[in-house]
N, C-alpha and C positions, 0 to 999 in steps of 0.2 A: 623805879627806873622802867622806862618803856622797853620791853624786850621783844616787841613785835618785829618780825622780820619783813623787810620790804620785798614785794614781789619782783623778781628779776624779769624785766621786760626787754633785755638786751637782744634776745633772739628774735623778737617781733613775730612770734608764732603763737597763736592762741590755742595752745594744746589743751587747755582746760575748757574750751568753749563747749556748750551744750545748748542746743536750741530747745525752746519750749515745745513740749509734745503732749497734746491733750487727747489723742485718739478720738478726735471730735467726729461724731456722726454727721452725715449731711442733713440739711435742715428738714427734709421730708421725713427722715427717721425720727426726728425730734417732735414731729407734729402729733398733737393730741386732739381728737375731735371735740369741738365745743370750746376749746381754749381760745381766748381772744387777747390781742395786744391793744386793740383800739376799737371802739364802737363808733361808727359813723353816725352823726345825728340825722334824724329824719328831716326831710325837706319841710320848710315852712309852708303854711297854707297858700300864701301868695305865689310861691314858686310852683306848687302843685297845680294851682289854677291856671298858671301861664303855660306850663310845659307838660302837665300831666304827670304820669309816674316815671317818665323818662325812658320807658321801654316800648310802650304801645305805639308810639309814633314811628318807631323804627320799622323798616320793611321786614317781613318775616324772614327773608333770606339772610338778613344781617344779625338776627337775634341768636344768641347761644341756645342750643338745645338742652344743655346742662350747665350747671355752675362751673366756673373756672376752678381748676384744681390748684389751690394754694395751700401751703402749710398753715396749720392752726397752732399758734404759739404765742405765749405772753411776751410782753416787752422786755422784761428782765432776762428771759431766756434767749431772746433774739440778740440782746446786747452781749451776753456772755458768749454766744455762738460766734459772732463776728469778731469780737475782741480776741478770742482764742485763735481763730483763723489768721488774724492779723499778726499774731506772734509766731506763726508757723511759716512765714514767708522769707524768701531771700530777695533783697531788693536794694536799690541805691540809697534808700533812706536809713538803712540799718547795717549795710555791708560796704566793703570796698568793692565797687562794681566795675571790674576791669574785664571779667571773663565772659561777657556777653557777645564778644566778637562782632560779627557783621550786624547784629541787631542793635548795637549802639545804646548804651545806657549812660546818661550823664545827669548831673544835678539839675533839677527843675526848681526854680525859685518859688518858695512857698507863698510869697506875696502875690504871685500870679494866680496861684490856686485860690487865694482869698478873693481876689478880684473877680475871677471867673464864676464864683458862686452866685454872683448877681444875675447870671444868665440862666439859671436853672428853671426859672419860672416862665421863660419865653417859649413860644411854640412856633414852629416853622410856618404854620398856616395863618399866623396873625397878619392883620392888615399892615402893609409896608409902612404906613404912616406911624404905626406904634412901635416899630423896631428900626428906626432910622439910625440909631447909634451902632447897633451891631452890623447893619448893612454898610455903614461907613468903615467899620473895622475890616470887613471882608474886602471892600473896595481898596482900602489903603494897603492891606496885606498883599493883594494882587499887585499893586504898584511896586512894593518892595521886592516881591519875587521876580518881577520883570527886570528890575535893576540888578538883582543878584545874578540872574541867569542870562539876561539879554533877550529873553523871549518877549513876545508881544502881548500875550493875554494868558491868564491862568483860570482854571476851574478848581474849586475845592470840594467838588462833589464826591470824588473817589474816597472810599472809606479806609484806605490804607495803601501801602506801597504796591502790593500785588494788584490791587484794583487800579492804581495809577498806571501800572504797566499794561493792564488790560485796556485801559482807556486809550493809551498810545497805540496799541495794536488795533483797536477799533477805529481810531482816526485814520490809520494807514489803510485799513479795509475800505472805509468810507471814501477816502481820497481816490483810491484806485478805482472804485466803483463809479465815482463821478466822472472819471476819465475814460470809462469803458475798457480799462485794462484788466486782463486776467493774469494775475501773478499769484503764485501759491507757495512761495518760499520765504522764510525769514532766517537771517544769519545772526548767531550770537556766539559767545565764547564759553568754554567750559568753566572758567573761573568767574564768570558773571553769576549773579544770583539765579538760582533755578527758576524763579518766576519769570526771568527774562525769556526763558524758553516756554514755560507753561502758559503765559498769557497769550502770545500769538498762536500757540497750539490750540488753545481754547477757541480761537477765532477761525480755526480750520487750516492754519498754515503748517506746512512741512518745515521742520527745524533743521537747519544746517549748522553744525557745531564747528567752531574753529579750535584746533588744538594749539597749545602753546609752543613757542620756540623752546626746545629743550635747553638752550643756553641761558636765556634771560626770562623765560616764563611768560613772555608777552605774545599776543596773537601774531602770527606770521603774515606779513603783508602779501607776499606772493601767494600764499594759500588763500587769503581773502580774495584776491583778484580772481583766482581760479573758481572760487565759490560763487562769485557774483555773475549772474546771467540775466537774461531778459525775463526770467521767472521770479527774480528776487523782488519782493515787495518792500522789505525793510531790513535794516540792520539795527540791532539793539545791543548795547554793551554798558556794563558798569565800568567806570574809570575814575579812580583806581579800582581794580578788580578785588575780589575777596582775599587775594594774596597780599594786598597792600601795595602792589606795584602799579605805577602810573604809566600809561602808554603815551609817551610824548609825541608819537607820530599819529595820533588819532585823527588829525585833520586830513591826512592822506587817505585814510580809510573812508572817511565821510565823503571826501571829494570824489573818490572813485565810485562809491555807491551811487552818488548823484549822477555821475556820468552814465551809469547803467539804468537810471530812471527810478531808483529806489528812494525811500524816505529813511531818515536816520533818527533813532530814538536814544536818548541819553538816560540811563538809569542812574540818577543822582540821589537815590534813597538816602545814602550817606554822603553828605557834602562837607564833612568836617575837614577834608584835606584840601579843599579848593576855594573856600569862601574868601573873596577879595583877591584871589590869585588867578583863577581860570573860570571862564564862563562857557556855557553851552553854545552861545551865539558865535563866539570867535572860533570855536572848533567846527562850526558849520552845521550843527545839529538842527533838525527841524522841530524837535520837541524834547522836553525833558520832564522829569518829575522829581519831587523831593518828598521824603517822609518827614512830616512835621514833628513826629514823635522821636526822631533821631537827631537830625542836625539842629533843629530849632527848639529843642529843650521843652517839649511838652511830654508829660509822663507816658511811658511806653504802655503800661496797663495790660501786660500779658498779650500783646498783639493788638490792642485796641483799648480805649477809643484812639483813633488815629486819623490821619489824613494824607492821602497821596496826591499832594498838590501838583497838578499837571498843567504845563504851559506849552504853547505852540508859537512858532515864528509868525511873522506877518504873512498873511495870505492863507493861513490855516484856521483862523479864528472861527470861521463858519462851521467847522466840524466839531467844535467843542460841545459838550452836553449842556443843555439849558436847565435852569436859567443862569445867566451871568448877571452881575450887578453893575449897573451904570449910574452915573451922576449926570443929571440934565442941567446942572447949573444952580438948581434950587433944592432938589431932593434926590435921594437915592431910589432907584427903581429896578425892578426885575426885568431883564431883557430875555424874552422868549422868542426872539426873532428867528433863531436857528432851529427851534424845535419842530417846525412844520416843513423844513426843507426836505427835498427828496433824498439827499445824501447828507448824512451827518450822524453823530453818535446819539443825539437826542438826550438819553439819560443812561447813567451807569448805576444810579442809586437815587433814592428818594431825596427830595428837597435840594439843598445847595451846599451842604457841608456841616461838619460838627462845630457848632459855634464856640464852645469853650476851648476846643483845641486851636482853632484859628485865632481866638482872642489871646491865648497864652503865647502863641507864636508872635503875634503883633507886639505884645508887651516885651517879649524877649528881644526882638529886633530893635525896638525903640530904645530899650535900656542899653543895648550894646552899641548901637550906632555903627557907622561903616568902619571906623577904626577898631571897634570892639570885635566885630565879626572877623576882621582880618587877624586880630590877636587870638581869637578862638582857633583858627587854623594853625597859626604859628605854635601855639601851646600844645595843641593836639599832636602835631607832627613831632615836636620836641619830646613830649611825654612818650610817644610811641617809640621813638628811636632810642631813648634812654632805656625803656623797657626791653627793646630788642637787644641791646648790648648786655643787659643784665641776664636775659634769658639764655643767651648763647654762652654765658659763663657756667651754666649748669651742665654737668656731665650728662651726655646722652641726648641733649636737646640740640637741634639744628634747624636750619631753614633751607629750603631749596632755592635754586637760582641765585647763588651767591657769586656772581661773576665780578662783583666789585663796582659795576657801573650803575646798578639800579638800587636806589634807596627806597626802603619801605616808607610809606607815607603815614597814613593814620592808623594802620593796623598791620598785622602780619599773621600768616598761617604757618605755624611751626610744625615740627614733627618730633615725636618721641619714638621713632622707629627702632633706634638702637636699644632703648630701655625695654621695649616690647620683646625684641629678639633675645636680650639678656635674661629677662625675668618672666616673660609671659604675661606681664601686667599690661592691659590695653589702655588706650586713652579714655575709653568709657569707664573703666575701673577708677582711673584717677579723677574723672569728673564726679563720680559718686563720693569718693573719699574727700574731695574738697568741700562737700556739703558739711562734713564734720567740723569744719573751721568757719562755717557761716559764709562761705564764698562760692561764687558761681564760676564755672569753667566750661567753655564751649569747645566742642570738637570741630565739626564742619558740617556743611550740608551733605546730604547723601545723594549719590554714592560718593565715597571718599576717592578723590582723584590723587590725593597725596596720602601716603600710608600714615596711620596713627596720628591724625592731625590735631593741632591745638590752635584755635583762632582767638586772639586777644586784641582788644582795642581799649586803650585807656581814656580816650577823648581828652578834653581840656580840663576836666573836673578834678581828678585826683592830684594830690601833692606828691612831691618826691618821696616823702615818708610813706604815703599810701602805697605807692608802687613798690617800694622796698619791702613793705610788709607782705604784699601779695606774692612777690617773687620769692621771699624767704619761706613762705608757706609752701609754695610749689617745690622749692628745693628740698624742704623737709619731707614732703610726700614722695618725691622722686627717689629720695634716699630710702624711704620705707619700701619702695618697690624692690630694692635689693636686699634690705634687711629682713623684711617680713611681708613677702608678696601676697600671701594668702589673706593677711589682714586687710590689705588694700583691695583685693579682689572681692572680699565679703562686705565692703563698705556700702552704704554709710552705717555708722555705729551710734552717732550722737545727733542725728538729724531727725526731722519729722517724717522724712520719706523712707522708702525701703526699696529694695531691688525689685524691678518690674519684669514680669515675663513678657517679652516683646514678640513672642512667636505668633501672636494673633494680630499684630499691627497691620498686616497686609490682607486681613480677612474681614471685609465689611460686615459679614454676617455675625461676627462676634463683637462688633462695636456696640457700645451703649452710650450714646451721646446725651441722652436726657434721662431723667428719672422714670418717665413713662415708658421709654424704650427698655430701660433696665428691668422694670417690673414685668414687661411682656416677655423678655428673653430669659430672665434668670430667676424669677420668683415663682 
């Protein structure tokens, strides 16, 4: 008789989870002088006769003075190293990824990954006649973005969302310069992404922050009018903001900014709440950007590879960075016409975009179709509001701006302020404890404008069962805050990571961003 007892999964909390932990050194510490993974063959005689040794023809200024510092390691040790690292990660392919908040993690179809591998051998400097296929993909994806947003033309040159915001701020600067206008202020809101302030600040603008209406959490229109002056160059906002609240009066803000002579920029890094529902054009925005690694289901990749696809309305195309891709009726060509203009952005990055990312976006849009994109929004909003109701059932969890009139859209910023007051356990402690269950949990951008924040976004990817498991795990951990607060504070216990001393985070002198810098500072 089989006496094995079935595991009880009714609680839906993986209390026995333990992530693989290899204490893996970094690859430079594994390096052994003289060890090789592959030996490159010597060039054939005919090649040597044609091009020489491949080095002598280079100008002296372009030659390395010493060999590049690469780790020396065998193939099997390289394989073990990266396989071990792959087992020490949290991500959407192995976890229920709801806790990434405003960074947005969703399922990325693996067939698109397979298709994109065919692009790895392309080079951005190839003759256009040899890359007509991917140029067509860029051109068609531009058309789709135009339809989705209402904008007139897109560039895929920005390497991510923050650079897309920087591109918009640069366009505002170029536009004002072309008109001989001296404006030095940019308006944003405190619940927009911090890069909405950082990007125009990098262009030299003074940032004017709009505070939220204390009743509904949305920017106050009268305060906005007071902030708008002849010095205002631009207004930039995420909508919905990071609270998950959508400003239904946004067109009034944009219209007033235009009356004051400013341009308006829409941060649509996360468009999961508005696909097929609302467009930048109808709200009157002059430009917008999308993070392709968020809304359009290309892998996030720890902040990259990514693309901050940036579009502008009719009349602003000349300020976009070059090259754009055009179709002359027979072939796809690079358009450098705007690169030599006196006023324009010219470039924000090399080449014209990350081809695999744009290609995966193209595949996703084509597979979804217009009805599918609309369904993405409906499901993302449904999932978030289901999660919202389940979260508020947990003792000690609440959300600000609960006036009953504003529905959270695709995400929400909650607070565990009461739990912190009762137990002394912070949201950062809970974040580390969630790693012990193989789950991610995001707090908020810094500085915290809401106390002890929790920012969650399910997107359209998870099932109801996935959401239930995530909420049940959070409920379990929040109960631990009361039952055993020190255990939560000392987490993680079963993860590959450990508690980090963050006291040096604001001291660049103590940063070591590369192995070479680490050796110089600490060895």
